[in-house]
DOLUM-332777 format. One record per residue: residue in three letters; z, y, x of N, C-alpha, C in turn. Coordinates in steps of 0.001 Angstrom, whole numbers, always signed. Layout:
SETOR, residu, n.zz, n.yy, n.xx, ca.zz, ca.yy, ca.xx, c.zz, c.yy, c.xx
SETOR, ALA, Z, Y, X, Z, Y, X, Z, Y, X $
...
//
This chain:
SETOR, residu, n.zz, n.yy, n.xx, ca.zz, ca.yy, ca.xx, c.zz, c.yy, c.xx
SETOR, MET, -67921, -10307, -127849, -66987, -10948, -128928, -65763, -10689, -128519 $
SETOR, LEU, -65056, -10707, -127458, -63704, -10407, -126832, -63356, -9108, -127316 $
SETOR, PHE, -64183, -8360, -126986, -64033, -6746, -126926, -64099, -6429, -128530 $
SETOR, CYS, -64641, -6921, -129509, -64478, -6758, -131020, -63094, -7176, -131372 $
SETOR, PHE, -62658, -8410, -130337, -61488, -9047, -131003, -60243, -7916, -130783 $
SETOR, LEU, -60349, -7739, -129324, -59463, -6655, -129083, -59271, -5385, -129843 $
SETOR, CYS, -60332, -5013, -130067, -60456, -3659, -130700, -59782, -3733, -132329 $
SETOR, CYS, -60215, -5168, -133016, -59700, -5234, -134470, -57848, -5577, -134311 $
SETOR, LEU, -57644, -6056, -133402, -56235, -6688, -133186, -55502, -5162, -132443 $
SETOR, LYS, -56103, -4285, -132303, -55575, -2896, -131567, -54283, -3323, -130466 $
SETOR, PHE, -54999, -4065, -129759, -54309, -4676, -128375, -54073, -3735, -127812 $
SETOR, THR, -52509, -3830, -127258, -51956, -2527, -126335, -51567, -3109, -125176 $
SETOR, PHE, -51750, -4599, -124871, -51379, -4828, -123544, -52353, -4383, -122442 $
SETOR, ALA, -51801, -3612, -121558, -52702, -2973, -120639, -53306, -3967, -119482 $
SETOR, LYS, -52456, -5118, -119298, -53043, -5833, -118260, -54412, -6470, -118754 $
SETOR, ALA, -54265, -6719, -120147, -55423, -7614, -120870, -56617, -6989, -120651 $
SETOR, TRP, -56687, -5436, -120813, -57787, -4629, -120774, -58287, -4324, -119499 $
SETOR, LEU, -57226, -4345, -118512, -57825, -4239, -117125, -58517, -5523, -116408 $
SETOR, LEU, -57915, -6589, -116993, -58447, -7979, -116593, -59885, -8196, -117218 $
SETOR, PHE, -59888, -7653, -118557, -61481, -7417, -119285, -62087, -6920, -118429 $
SETOR, ALA, -61959, -5639, -118091, -62928, -4561, -117496, -63241, -5451, -116005 $
SETOR, GLN, -62234, -5515, -115371, -62445, -6629, -114099, -63481, -7637, -114141 $
SETOR, PHE, -63483, -8386, -115237, -64471, -9383, -115668, -65906, -9009, -115584 $
SETOR, GLU, -66091, -7752, -116257, -67172, -6951, -116423, -67783, -6536, -115259 $
SETOR, ILE, -66790, -5958, -114451, -67394, -5602, -112985, -67861, -6635, -112165 $
SETOR, ARG, -67331, -8046, -112336, -67907, -9033, -111745, -69323, -9777, -111988 $
SETOR, GLN, -69321, -9373, -113204, -70562, -9562, -114203, -71630, -8636, -113749 $
SETOR, LYS, -71229, -7572, -112825, -72090, -6476, -112325, -72524, -5490, -113784 $
SETOR, ASP, -71758, -5488, -114636, -72016, -4596, -116016, -70982, -3413, -115859 $
SETOR, LEU, -71414, -2517, -115189, -70519, -1523, -114651, -70403, -604, -116290 $
SETOR, ALA, -71324, -256, -116918, -71348, +297, -118411, -70276, -336, -119052 $
SETOR, ALA, -70312, -1591, -119273, -69401, -2130, -120323, -68060, -2234, -119851 $
SETOR, ALA, -67987, -2254, -118137, -66349, -2032, -117958, -66053, -452, -118351 $
SETOR, ARG, -66619, +126, -117992, -66308, +1865, -118582, -65783, +1717, -120014 $
SETOR, LYS, -66890, +1298, -120689, -66662, +1264, -122222, -65402, +701, -122785 $
SETOR, ILE, -64854, -543, -121837, -63322, -1197, -122383, -62458, -451, -121891 $
SETOR, MET, -62595, +552, -120526, -61521, +1438, -120398, -61428, +2407, -121190 $
SETOR, GLY, -62330, +2976, -121295, -62466, +4101, -122503, -61928, +3825, -123700 $
SETOR, THR, -62056, +2613, -124334, -61496, +2261, -125685, -60221, +2034, -125483 $
SETOR, ALA, -59701, +1554, -124223, -58525, +914, -124169, -57568, +2264, -124166 $
SETOR, ILE, -58017, +3054, -123237, -57115, +4631, -123081, -57401, +5513, -124602 $
SETOR, GLY, -58125, +5025, -125522, -58446, +5898, -126754, -57609, +5300, -127791 $
SETOR, MET, -57279, +3713, -127286, -56526, +2928, -128518, -54949, +3245, -127912 $
SETOR, CYS, -54678, +3113, -126940, -53367, +2817, -126548, -53136, +3420, -124941 $
SETOR, PRO, -53160, +5000, -124867, -53088, +5431, -123677, -51867, +4849, -122740 $
SETOR, LYS, -51907, +4505, -121701, -50684, +4204, -120943, -51031, +4433, -119312 $
SETOR, PRO, -50122, +5098, -118738, -50166, +5421, -117214, -50919, +4345, -116572 $
SETOR, LYS, -50582, +3111, -116901, -51254, +1743, -116172, -52799, +1708, -116335 $
SETOR, LEU, -53185, +1987, -117456, -54395, +1917, -117722, -55407, +3372, -117031 $
SETOR, PHE, -54455, +4552, -117226, -55158, +5739, -116538, -55448, +5325, -115456 $
SETOR, LYS, -54423, +4797, -114722, -54246, +4483, -112896, -55252, +3354, -112429 $
SETOR, GLY, -55683, +2211, -113488, -56597, +1303, -113184, -57480, +1908, -113401 $
SETOR, TYR, -58310, +2882, -114376, -59717, +3500, -114577, -59939, +4395, -113409 $
SETOR, ILE, -58875, +5023, -112682, -59148, +6171, -112096, -59285, +5058, -110476 $
SETOR, GLU, -58404, +4171, -110207, -59087, +3087, -109054, -59979, +2542, -109408 $
SETOR, LEU, -60626, +2337, -110181, -62197, +1961, -110490, -63224, +2954, -110104 $
SETOR, GLU, -62923, +4158, -110461, -63972, +5160, -109986, -63708, +5699, -108836 $
SETOR, LEU, -62619, +5312, -108166, -62537, +6016, -106915, -63231, +4617, -105788 $
SETOR, GLN, -63053, +3507, -106278, -63897, +2800, -105679, -65239, +2700, -105486 $
SETOR, LEU, -65771, +3377, -106608, -67340, +3445, -106885, -67618, +4867, -106349 $
SETOR, ARG, -66908, +5681, -105779, -66906, +6818, -105195, -67360, +8070, -106274 $
SETOR, GLU, -66977, +7965, -107537, -67398, +8414, -108684, -66350, +9555, -108575 $
SETOR, PHE, -66283, +10640, -107750, -65179, +11615, -107613, -65234, +12413, -108990 $
SETOR, ASP, -66087, +12765, -109544, -66260, +13794, -110645, -65687, +12909, -112085 $
SETOR, ARG, -65678, +11758, -111688, -65185, +11071, -113297, -63584, +10926, -112974 $
SETOR, CYS, -63459, +10806, -111472, -61844, +10798, -111321, -61130, +12125, -111567 $
SETOR, ARG, -61907, +13051, -111451, -61354, +14314, -111819, -61185, +14672, -113402 $
SETOR, LYS, -62239, +13830, -114120, -61853, +13833, -115359, -60854, +13250, -116099 $
SETOR, LEU, -60583, +11899, -115536, -59733, +11036, -115528, -58343, +11421, -115847 $
SETOR, TYR, -58136, +12556, -114290, -56932, +12750, -114007, -56455, +13949, -114863 $
SETOR, GLU, -57676, +14950, -115246, -57142, +15857, -116387, -56942, +15111, -118031 $
SETOR, LYS, -57487, +14017, -117939, -57095, +13320, -119580, -55702, +12832, -119088 $
SETOR, PHE, -55375, +12171, -118080, -54084, +11803, -117833, -53117, +12955, -117876 $
SETOR, LEU, -53192, +13901, -117221, -52461, +14925, -117307, -51937, +15659, -118360 $
SETOR, GLN, -53184, +15573, -119629, -53137, +15894, -120878, -52148, +15003, -121693 $
SETOR, PHE, -52334, +13831, -121628, -51316, +13070, -122104, -49855, +13005, -121494 $
SETOR, GLN, -49665, +13029, -120303, -48580, +12983, -119587, -48219, +14229, -118686 $
SETOR, PRO, -48103, +15697, -119232, -48097, +16622, -118153, -46922, +16751, -117340 $
SETOR, SER, -45822, +15965, -117666, -44853, +15839, -117067, -44542, +14867, -115618 $
SETOR, ASN, -45370, +14236, -115571, -45738, +13099, -114609, -45808, +13855, -113219 $
SETOR, CYS, -44975, +13957, -112412, -45225, +14844, -110728, -46124, +14015, -110000 $
SETOR, THR, -46070, +12576, -109989, -46796, +12003, -109100, -48148, +11762, -109462 $
SETOR, THR, -48694, +11667, -110718, -50067, +12187, -111025, -50260, +13441, -110290 $
SETOR, TRP, -49959, +14416, -110761, -50326, +15928, -110223, -50369, +15655, -108675 $
SETOR, ILE, -49546, +14849, -108156, -49609, +14784, -106573, -51026, +14263, -106121 $
SETOR, LYS, -50852, +13156, -106770, -52062, +12158, -106505, -53558, +12945, -106913 $
SETOR, TYR, -53587, +13742, -107943, -54620, +14337, -108194, -54932, +15469, -106995 $
SETOR, SER, -53799, +16045, -106645, -53884, +17447, -105570, -54300, +16655, -104195 $
SETOR, GLU, -54028, +15436, -104148, -54489, +14514, -102669, -55765, +14259, -102807 $
SETOR, LEU, -56204, +14066, -104166, -57782, +13686, -104064, -58517, +14921, -103698 $
SETOR, GLU, -58412, +15976, -104239, -58944, +17208, -104022, -58691, +17377, -102456 $
SETOR, ASN, -57794, +17406, -102064, -57374, +17530, -100634, -58306, +16682, -99583 $
SETOR, LEU, -58304, +15223, -100215, -59285, +14230, -99241, -60712, +14874, -99556 $
SETOR, LEU, -61078, +15342, -100457, -62377, +15701, -100566, -62797, +17186, -99860 $
SETOR, GLY, -61928, +17822, -99180, -61831, +18903, -98524, -61977, +20199, -99404 $
SETOR, ASP, -61248, +20179, -100257, -61246, +21276, -101335, -59825, +21716, -101485 $
SETOR, GLU, -59517, +22292, -100370, -57888, +22861, -100535, -57572, +23892, -101248 $
SETOR, ASP, -58362, +24824, -101746, -58272, +25703, -103065, -57693, +25083, -104226 $
SETOR, ARG, -59008, +24110, -104444, -58667, +23292, -105883, -57263, +22268, -105500 $
SETOR, ALA, -56951, +21844, -104491, -55804, +21178, -104310, -54702, +21997, -104642 $
SETOR, ARG, -54492, +23249, -104003, -53574, +24105, -104069, -53421, +24652, -105609 $
SETOR, SER, -54684, +24747, -106306, -54630, +25148, -107750, -53971, +24164, -108579 $
SETOR, VAL, -54071, +22712, -108277, -53797, +21716, -109144, -52161, +21798, -108717 $
SETOR, LEU, -51352, +21647, -107482, -50262, +22099, -107478, -49606, +23257, -108063 $
SETOR, GLU, -50033, +24461, -108166, -49541, +25604, -108555, -49629, +25525, -109877 $
SETOR, LEU, -50596, +24743, -110682, -50445, +24594, -112189, -49503, +23526, -112857 $
SETOR, ALA, -49154, +22503, -111539, -48092, +21478, -111808, -46657, +21812, -111728 $
SETOR, VAL, -46207, +23055, -110778, -45038, +23738, -110652, -44824, +24470, -111639 $
SETOR, ASN, -45679, +24784, -112549, -45583, +25847, -113486, -45582, +25151, -114983 $
SETOR, GLN, -45288, +23781, -115273, -45184, +23115, -116010, -43789, +23002, -116711 $
SETOR, PRO, -43432, +23111, -117962, -42114, +23717, -118524, -41136, +22325, -118513 $
SETOR, VAL, -41887, +20968, -118200, -40991, +19746, -118232, -41363, +19209, -117237 $
SETOR, LEU, -40656, +18593, -115988, -41545, +17854, -114979, -40060, +16537, -114730 $
SETOR, ASP, -40564, +15336, -114595, -39710, +14290, -114421, -39190, +14237, -113068 $
SETOR, MET, -39837, +14665, -111845, -39602, +14551, -110345, -39672, +16044, -109660 $
SETOR, PRO, -39240, +17161, -110250, -39571, +18509, -109784, -39587, +18527, -108342 $
SETOR, GLU, -38143, +17628, -107758, -38177, +17921, -106298, -39207, +17254, -105485 $
SETOR, LEU, -39657, +16020, -105850, -40799, +15552, -105566, -42147, +16404, -105432 $
SETOR, LEU, -42205, +17177, -106599, -43651, +17984, -106409, -43211, +19258, -105692 $
SETOR, TRP, -42238, +19969, -105801, -41995, +21204, -104722, -42127, +20654, -103323 $
SETOR, LYS, -41771, +19437, -102899, -41802, +18983, -101571, -43156, +18793, -101073 $
SETOR, ALA, -43934, +18168, -101753, -45439, +17797, -101906, -46276, +19128, -101578 $
SETOR, TYR, -45850, +20102, -102379, -46424, +21496, -102243, -46316, +22296, -101157 $
SETOR, ILE, -44912, +22199, -100725, -44485, +22808, -99498, -45289, +22095, -98352 $
SETOR, ASP, -45319, +20761, -98279, -45802, +19761, -96943, -47283, +20255, -96722 $
SETOR, PHE, -47718, +20379, -98284, -49355, +20700, -98134, -49592, +21892, -97456 $
SETOR, GLU, -48893, +23206, -97586, -48788, +24549, -96902, -48681, +24056, -95520 $
SETOR, VAL, -47448, +23412, -95066, -47003, +23231, -93853, -48264, +22563, -92881 $
SETOR, VAL, -48683, +21663, -93500, -49821, +20970, -92990, -51059, +21437, -92373 $
SETOR, LEU, -51111, +22490, -93469, -52482, +23406, -93419, -51907, +24964, -92195 $
SETOR, LYS, -51002, +24673, -91937, -50091, +25700, -91095, -50125, +26960, -91795 $
SETOR, GLU, -50161, +27100, -93383, -49935, +28147, -93882, -48273, +28278, -94209 $
SETOR, GLU, -47684, +29018, -93203, -46256, +29161, -92809, -45935, +29932, -94114 $
SETOR, GLU, -46459, +31191, -94025, -45926, +32175, -94868, -46022, +31642, -96409 $
SETOR, ARG, -46987, +30798, -96993, -47277, +30204, -98108, -46078, +29447, -98591 $
SETOR, ALA, -45529, +28698, -97144, -44726, +27508, -97330, -43294, +28534, -97667 $
SETOR, ARG, -42947, +29633, -96795, -41905, +30351, -97011, -41655, +30786, -98355 $
SETOR, GLN, -42900, +31346, -98814, -42933, +31903, -100516, -42367, +30603, -101542 $
SETOR, LEU, -42859, +29661, -101201, -42291, +28452, -101962, -40986, +28254, -102073 $
SETOR, TYR, -40582, +28268, -100903, -39057, +28021, -100666, -38347, +29016, -101589 $
SETOR, GLU, -38839, +30268, -101272, -38002, +31492, -102100, -38202, +31189, -103522 $
SETOR, ARG, -39477, +30844, -103967, -39675, +30711, -105629, -38820, +29616, -106017 $
SETOR, LEU, -38816, +28598, -105120, -37862, +27058, -105552, -36358, +27791, -105705 $
SETOR, LEU, -36028, +28754, -104991, -34489, +28821, -104945, -34073, +29942, -106215 $
SETOR, GLU, -35161, +30206, -106433, -35080, +31184, -107952, -34933, +30164, -109083 $
SETOR, ARG, -35490, +29010, -108833, -35007, +28099, -110113, -33837, +27211, -109911 $
SETOR, THR, -33471, +26842, -108465, -32485, +25921, -108237, -31940, +26215, -106952 $
SETOR, GLU, -30622, +26415, -106451, -30105, +26649, -105343, -29248, +25363, -104825 $
SETOR, HIS, -29904, +24276, -104650, -29384, +23137, -104386, -29270, +23204, -102952 $
SETOR, VAL, -28216, +22245, -102314, -28054, +22443, -100992, -28959, +21855, -100304 $
SETOR, LYS, -29832, +20845, -100677, -30521, +20250, -100050, -32008, +21402, -99884 $
SETOR, VAL, -32148, +22326, -100610, -33338, +23415, -100638, -33032, +24134, -99544 $
SETOR, TRP, -31668, +24433, -99686, -31258, +25661, -98479, -31357, +25110, -96961 $
SETOR, ILE, -30848, +23546, -96791, -30980, +22876, -95800, -32296, +22730, -95199 $
SETOR, SER, -33271, +22339, -96180, -34595, +22198, -95810, -35444, +23264, -95439 $
SETOR, TYR, -35124, +24477, -96162, -35679, +25626, -95855, -35164, +26102, -94342 $
SETOR, ALA, -33969, +25998, -94029, -33323, +26319, -92882, -34086, +25507, -91573 $
SETOR, GLN, -34132, +24359, -91875, -35033, +23329, -90982, -36542, +23664, -90785 $
SETOR, PHE, -36897, +24368, -91685, -38404, +24640, -91585, -38549, +25907, -90812 $
SETOR, GLU, -37615, +26878, -90820, -37608, +28160, -89907, -37319, +27581, -88593 $
SETOR, THR, -36471, +26626, -88446, -36056, +26134, -87050, -37155, +25316, -86449 $
SETOR, THR, -37982, +24672, -87033, -39235, +24246, -86443, -40375, +25121, -86023 $
SETOR, GLN, -40408, +26219, -86965, -41239, +27555, -86682, -40787, +28334, -85497 $
SETOR, GLY, -39400, +27879, -85019, -39198, +28648, -83913, -38333, +30031, -84424 $
SETOR, ASN, -37962, +30074, -85520, -37490, +31120, -86065, -35734, +31001, -86244 $
SETOR, VAL, -35179, +31057, -85029, -33816, +30862, -85134, -32996, +31761, -85815 $
SETOR, GLU, -33193, +33069, -85604, -32227, +34152, -86449, -32659, +34129, -87922 $
SETOR, GLN, -33872, +33505, -88304, -34328, +33667, -90032, -33607, +32148, -90280 $
SETOR, ALA, -33324, +31090, -89650, -32907, +29860, -89826, -31467, +30244, -90058 $
SETOR, ARG, -30944, +31135, -89274, -29491, +31133, -89213, -29170, +32315, -90632 $
SETOR, SER, -29991, +32893, -90924, -29780, +33931, -92231, -29990, +33261, -93305 $
SETOR, ILE, -30819, +32171, -93472, -30662, +31335, -94184, -29650, +30337, -94673 $
SETOR, TYR, -29244, +30053, -93775, -27841, +29154, -93887, -26743, +30111, -94203 $
SETOR, ASP, -26725, +31457, -93993, -25801, +32451, -94345, -25930, +32574, -95663 $
SETOR, ARG, -27093, +32869, -96361, -27210, +33053, -97553, -27114, +31650, -98586 $
SETOR, GLY, -27150, +30522, -97878, -26924, +29447, -98678, -25549, +29233, -98691 $
SETOR, ASP, -24686, +29609, -97653, -23434, +29252, -97616, -22544, +30376, -98750 $
SETOR, LYS, -23157, +31729, -98751, -22812, +32493, -99502, -22946, +32110, -101369 $
SETOR, SER, -24292, +31519, -101375, -24399, +30910, -102970, -23664, +30077, -103282 $
SETOR, LEU, -23269, +29264, -102389, -22746, +27627, -102786, -21417, +28069, -102887 $
SETOR, LYS, -20878, +29125, -101893, -19243, +29427, -102140, -18937, +30089, -103546 $
SETOR, ASN, -20064, +30973, -104180, -19736, +31338, -105360, -19937, +30422, -106533 $
SETOR, SER, -20831, +29343, -106516, -21007, +28334, -107370, -19596, +27507, -107444 $
SETOR, GLU, -18844, +27288, -106405, -17765, +26663, -105927, -18172, +24975, -105972 $
SETOR, GLU, -19357, +24781, -105314, -19733, +23353, -105212, -18963, +22803, -103606 $
SETOR, LYS, -17874, +22564, -103591, -17431, +22359, -102362, -17912, +21199, -101508 $
SETOR, GLU, -18415, +19985, -102060, -18943, +19151, -101434, -20401, +19382, -100994 $
SETOR, ALA, -20942, +20189, -101528, -22304, +20529, -101253, -22212, +21772, -100025 $
SETOR, ARG, -20979, +22451, -100264, -20992, +23693, -99076, -20730, +22911, -97824 $
SETOR, VAL, -19916, +21784, -97885, -19417, +21196, -96705, -20643, +20711, -96058 $
SETOR, MET, -21332, +20018, -97037, -22811, +19322, -96417, -23568, +20576, -95840 $
SETOR, LEU, -23802, +21710, -96395, -24375, +22789, -95714, -23858, +23371, -94387 $
SETOR, LEU, -22553, +23555, -94248, -21702, +24058, -93104, -22106, +22905, -92127 $
SETOR, GLU, -22094, +21437, -92200, -22061, +20852, -91238, -23527, +20862, -90645 $
SETOR, SER, -24582, +21079, -91505, -25858, +21323, -91219, -26021, +22608, -90252 $
SETOR, TRP, -25546, +23694, -90664, -25525, +24825, -89755, -24526, +24636, -88700 $
SETOR, LYS, -23785, +23487, -88420, -22950, +23504, -87344, -23686, +22522, -86215 $
SETOR, GLU, -24384, +21729, -86708, -25542, +20957, -86121, -26452, +21708, -85494 $
SETOR, PHE, -27011, +22693, -86378, -28197, +23558, -85653, -27498, +24670, -84647 $
SETOR, GLU, -25929, +25048, -84817, -25614, +25871, -83561, -25596, +25311, -82514 $
SETOR, ASP, -25057, +23834, -82573, -24750, +23301, -81540, -26014, +23050, -80665 $
SETOR, LYS, -27080, +22943, -81288, -28487, +22705, -80681, -28845, +23957, -80026 $
SETOR, SER, -28908, +25323, -81234, -29908, +26413, -81058, -28997, +27482, -80601 $
SETOR, GLY, -27588, +27510, -80880, -26954, +28639, -80797, -26172, +29056, -79554 $
SETOR, ASP, -25627, +30133, -79074, -24932, +30505, -77953, -23511, +29958, -78445 $
SETOR, GLN, -22757, +30369, -77552, -21050, +29898, -77445, -20508, +31049, -78771 $
SETOR, GLU, -20755, +32156, -78823, -20290, +32839, -79657, -20660, +32340, -81227 $
SETOR, HIS, -21903, +32053, -81588, -22233, +31605, -82633, -21693, +30226, -82951 $
SETOR, ARG, -21542, +29256, -82003, -20698, +28082, -82083, -19407, +28180, -82712 $
SETOR, GLU, -18570, +29246, -82145, -17451, +29424, -82407, -17313, +30221, -83910 $
SETOR, ARG, -18191, +30763, -84065, -18074, +31479, -85567, -18299, +30411, -86611 $
SETOR, ILE, -19246, +29396, -86297, -19275, +28284, -87392, -18216, +27586, -87288 $
SETOR, ASP, -17634, +27214, -86190, -16258, +26525, -86368, -15019, +27101, -87305 $
SETOR, ARG, -15137, +28395, -87085, -14120, +29230, -87876, -14333, +29044, -89444 $
SETOR, ARG, -15811, +28495, -89601, -16038, +28594, -91412, -15638, +27338, -91781 $
SETOR, MET, -15701, +26103, -90825, -15361, +24941, -91272, -14221, +25039, -92141 $
SETOR, PRO, -14270, +23857, -93255, -12874, +23798, -94032, -11876, +22778, -93529 $
SETOR, LYS, -10707, +22754, -93993, -10032, +21692, -93587, -10133, +20751, -94737 $
SETOR, ARG, -10125, +19257, -94601, -9952, +18374, -95329, -8391, +17789, -95603 $
SETOR, ILE, -8129, +18044, -96730, -6960, +17517, -97175, -6932, +16251, -98354 $
SETOR, LYS, -5731, +15615, -98422, -5606, +14284, -99240, -4727, +14768, -100405 $
SETOR, LYS, -5303, +14805, -101692, -4416, +15196, -102826, -4446, +13932, -103865 $
SETOR, ARG, -3469, +14234, -104801, -3273, +13136, -106045, -3619, +13868, -107388 $
SETOR, ARG, -4123, +12878, -108276, -4124, +13545, -109537, -4084, +12364, -110394 $
SETOR, LYS, -3601, +12760, -111785, -3461, +11879, -112899, -4714, +11133, -113382 $
SETOR, VAL, -4778, +10157, -113680, -5972, +9379, -114141, -5819, +8674, -115623 $
SETOR, GLN, -6664, +8925, -116515, -6728, +8549, -117691, -7527, +7944, -118405 $
SETOR, THR, -7451, +6778, -119251, -8767, +5962, -119763, -9318, +6793, -120737 $
SETOR, GLU, -10381, +6601, -121388, -11310, +6978, -121997, -10378, +7080, -123485 $
SETOR, ASP, -9183, +6633, -124057, -8459, +6874, -125058, -7230, +7729, -125006 $
SETOR, GLY, -7317, +8379, -123829, -6203, +9283, -122962, -5032, +8592, -122790 $
SETOR, THR, -4967, +7254, -122533, -3443, +6590, -122037, -3481, +6860, -120468 $
SETOR, ASP, -2728, +7506, -120089, -2417, +7492, -118528, -2489, +6083, -117832 $
SETOR, ALA, -3381, +6201, -116805, -3445, +4826, -115753, -3108, +5312, -114713 $
SETOR, GLY, -1986, +6235, -114439, -1351, +6333, -112874, -2160, +7422, -112177 $
SETOR, TRP, -1993, +7258, -110907, -2595, +8323, -110072, -3577, +7796, -109253 $
SETOR, GLU, -4509, +8744, -108456, -5425, +8297, -107710, -5220, +9461, -106567 $
SETOR, GLU, -5857, +9172, -105348, -5855, +9971, -104480, -7508, +10407, -104125 $
SETOR, TYR, -7297, +11498, -104018, -8888, +12146, -103510, -9016, +13192, -102465 $
SETOR, PHE, -10152, +13297, -101873, -9918, +14544, -100746, -10489, +15795, -101531 $
SETOR, ASP, -9899, +16864, -100950, -10319, +18147, -101434, -10664, +18933, -100040 $
SETOR, TYR, -11159, +20199, -100271, -11552, +21068, -99109, -10964, +22405, -99252 $
SETOR, ILE, -10306, +22877, -98297, -9859, +24498, -98256, -10609, +25287, -97181 $
SETOR, PHE, -11271, +26061, -97839, -12274, +26982, -96803, -11392, +28191, -96281 $
SETOR, PRO, -11560, +28480, -95139, -10494, +29776, -94345, -10969, +31008, -95302 $
SETOR, ASP, -11991, +31204, -95714, -12798, +32606, -96436, -12255, +32353, -97587 $
SETOR, ASP, -11656, +31512, -98334, -11458, +31136, -99877, -10252, +31921, -100241 $
SETOR, SER, -10565, +33065, -100752, -9092, +33996, -100976, -8128, +33333, -101778 $
SETOR, ALA, -8899, +32447, -102948, -7886, +31599, -103793, -6945, +30785, -103123 $
SETOR, ALA, -7721, +29991, -101934, -7083, +28978, -101453, -6338, +29310, -100216 $
SETOR, ALA, -6163, +30789, -99925, -5615, +31315, -98830, -4156, +31000, -98741 $
SETOR, PRO, -3600, +31235, -99731, -1900, +30734, -99934, -1614, +29405, -99490 $
SETOR, ASN, -2274, +28638, -99991, -2302, +27110, -99867, -2708, +26685, -98393 $
SETOR, PHE, -3802, +27417, -97910, -3959, +27171, -96616, -3042, +27724, -95586 $
SETOR, LYS, -2279, +28773, -95799, -1263, +29363, -94815, -207, +28284, -95055 $
SETOR, LEU, +146, +27981, -96125, +1409, +27055, -96498, +1246, +25647, -95802 $
SETOR, MET, +47, +25256, -95805, -477, +24005, -95153, +137, +24217, -93756 $
SETOR, GLN, -490, +25176, -93010, +29, +25405, -91635, +1333, +25724, -91423 $
SETOR, MET, +1979, +26369, -92251, +3707, +26461, -92064, +4085, +25007, -92134 $
SETOR, ALA, +3632, +24074, -93189, +4061, +22943, -93117, +3853, +22022, -91870 $
SETOR, ARG, +2843, +22225, -91390, +2370, +21143, -89945, +3097, +21691, -88941 $
SETOR, LEU, +3627, +23034, -88944, +4167, +23651, -87829, +5674, +23162, -88237 $
SETOR, TRP, +6198, +23075, -89145, +7561, +22623, -89515, +7665, +21137, -89024 $
SETOR, LYS, +6672, +20160, -89357, +6674, +18754, -88758, +6717, +18541, -87351 $
SETOR, GLN, +5994, +19505, -86825, +5974, +19540, -85537, +7073, +19674, -84707 $
SETOR, GLN, +7800, +20782, -85432, +9190, +21096, -84805, +10170, +20138, -85086 $
SETOR, GLN, +10218, +19371, -86208, +10968, +18054, -86603, +10908, +17241, -85754 $
SETOR, GLN, +9512, +16384, -85303, +9399, +15971, -84287, +9865, +16073, -82727 $
SETOR, GLN, +9646, +17613, -82646, +10193, +17787, -81178, +11710, +17606, -81030 $
SETOR, GLN, +12367, +18190, -82232, +13800, +18004, -82332, +14538, +16857, -82389 $
SETOR, GLN, +13731, +15669, -82962, +14129, +14470, -83076, +13936, +13871, -81620 $
SETOR, GLN, +12763, +13957, -81001, +12629, +13661, -79484, +13581, +14306, -78438 $
SETOR, GLN, +14033, +15310, -78830, +15165, +15888, -77961, +16591, +15094, -78219 $
SETOR, GLN, +16945, +14769, -79648, +17924, +14089, -79932, +18154, +12865, -79507 $
SETOR, ASP, +16978, +12157, -79595, +16630, +10809, -78980, +16968, +10758, -77248 $
SETOR, LYS, +16503, +11980, -76613, +16829, +11932, -75111, +18109, +12139, -74884 $
SETOR, ASP, +18710, +12982, -75437, +20349, +13354, -75514, +21192, +12224, -75803 $
SETOR, SER, +20921, +11385, -76464, +21691, +10277, -77032, +21283, +8880, -75854 $
//
């Protein structure tokens, strides 16, 4: 009776369908529970309904049904990275590593993803746990073809460090520095250089530590005008900028700063001398 009532109203409240299915489970009527969940997904497909149905079949150890549900879930919402990861974890749990890898490979090739960074991390971690270092390395290279985000460069270098490949890690830091220099993302480049410096402090010799020290930027305070949304001047604000030693465009400013600093030191020394003489 309640089933017909919900169907007639085209009820879309996921929790009600789940509670109804759980009621049938308590009555030991599994067929009815499955019919309810199938009807609910057909009428109002929602992530909560898919997750609830999958959880039901997992508890019953009906793994083939779980696979079919994951496939339907991903047809409905192919951009959902969490679902792809959960599907892969199920296959891995069942001992089918090739199938788990195929799920992740299909996932990263989707045209639109809601959290691609989470998916790629899961894929790389999957290969690392299986000690498939070369596959993980290939994934990092593929990811860098899509994005050159600083966190990818740092993660890649740290991966090589954990594998004991010091020179390879150093080469990745160098590639990342050149890439970020070309993109003019100063904050990101500083983050990478700081990670590189920490790496050299732990794994490098004196020569490499001095080399990275020479690459570190100078942090300077600047002022700029602030305007409201309607274009009205709202005064000035202070902000920090970075000048890199190897930045040819900033070289004159860098030299000027050094000269200004030297002049200030000379003035202070002259003032101290005058104070002594007086």
